[in-house]
C-alpha positions as CSV (number, residue, x, y, z in Angstrom):
1,X,32.8,19.1,-24.3
2,X,35.0,16.3,-25.0
3,X,34.1,12.9,-25.7
4,X,35.2,11.8,-22.4
5,X,33.1,14.5,-20.6
6,X,30.1,13.6,-22.8
7,X,30.3,9.6,-21.7
8,X,30.6,10.6,-18.2
9,X,27.6,12.6,-18.5
10,X,25.6,10.1,-20.2
11,X,26.6,7.2,-17.7
12,X,25.5,9.6,-14.9
13,X,22.1,10.0,-16.8
14,X,21.6,6.2,-17.2
15,X,22.9,5.2,-13.8
16,X,20.1,7.7,-12.3
17,X,17.6,6.5,-14.5
18,X,18.5,2.8,-13.6
19,X,17.9,3.8,-9.9
20,X,14.5,5.3,-10.8
21,X,13.4,2.3,-12.6
22,X,14.4,0.0,-9.8
23,X,12.7,1.9,-7.2
24,X,9.5,2.1,-9.1
25,X,9.6,-1.6,-9.7
26,X,10.2,-2.3,-5.8
27,X,7.4,0.1,-5.4
28,X,5.2,-1.5,-7.2
29,X,5.8,-4.9,-5.5
30,X,5.3,-3.0,-2.1
31,X,2.1,-1.7,-3.1
32,X,0.7,-5.1,-4.6
33,X,1.5,-7.0,-1.4
34,X,0.0,-4.5,0.8
35,X,-2.7,-4.2,-1.3
36,X,-3.4,-7.7,-1.3
37,X,-3.5,-7.6,2.7
38,X,-5.7,-4.7,2.9
39,X,-8.1,-6.3,0.3
40,X,-8.6,-9.3,2.8
41,X,-9.0,-7.3,5.9
42,X,-11.7,-5.3,3.7
43,X,-13.5,-8.6,2.7
44,X,-13.2,-10.2,5.9
45,X,-14.6,-6.8,7.4
46,X,-17.4,-6.3,4.8
47,X,-18.6,-10.0,5.2
48,X,-18.1,-10.8,9.1
49,X,-19.4,-7.5,10.6
50,X,-23.3,-7.9,9.7
51,X,-23.2,-11.4,10.6
52,X,-21.7,-11.0,13.9
53,X,-23.7,-8.1,14.8
54,X,-27.1,-9.7,13.5
55,X,-26.1,-13.0,15.2
56,X,-25.6,-11.1,18.8
57,X,-22.8,-13.4,19.6
58,X,-20.7,-10.1,20.5
59,X,-22.4,-7.1,21.9
60,X,-22.8,-4.5,19.5
61,X,-20.4,-2.2,21.3
62,X,-17.5,-4.6,20.7
63,X,-18.6,-5.4,17.2
64,X,-18.5,-1.5,16.6
65,X,-15.0,-1.2,18.4
66,X,-13.7,-4.2,16.3
67,X,-14.8,-2.2,13.2
68,X,-13.3,0.8,14.2
69,X,-9.9,-0.8,14.9
70,X,-9.7,-2.5,11.7
71,X,-11.2,0.2,9.6
72,X,-8.3,2.7,10.9
73,X,-5.9,0.4,9.9
74,X,-7.2,0.0,6.3
75,X,-7.5,3.7,6.3
76,X,-3.8,3.9,7.2
77,X,-2.8,1.3,4.8
78,X,-4.6,3.1,2.1
79,X,-2.9,6.5,2.9
80,X,0.6,4.6,2.7
81,X,-0.5,2.8,-0.7
82,X,-1.6,6.2,-1.9
83,X,1.6,8.0,-0.7
84,X,3.7,5.3,-2.8
85,X,1.7,5.7,-5.7
86,X,1.9,9.5,-6.0
87,X,5.6,9.7,-5.2
């Protein structure tokens, strides 16, 4: 291998490395943002659901439907986050 070939090869490796570093950084930011939103939903769900159910402001059926909807959203969000982390 000539010096020129070695230089070209090293540049390709460096470029690939830089692209991976950037993608990892962007993935971290994406995960952090999505996690923050999910945590707010989780805290809201944890604290409000028992209160609403006890107060009887809504029927238990309505509360159950709302809990299921938000819970499914959270599960989908957690699955997306997990996939990003495991890439």
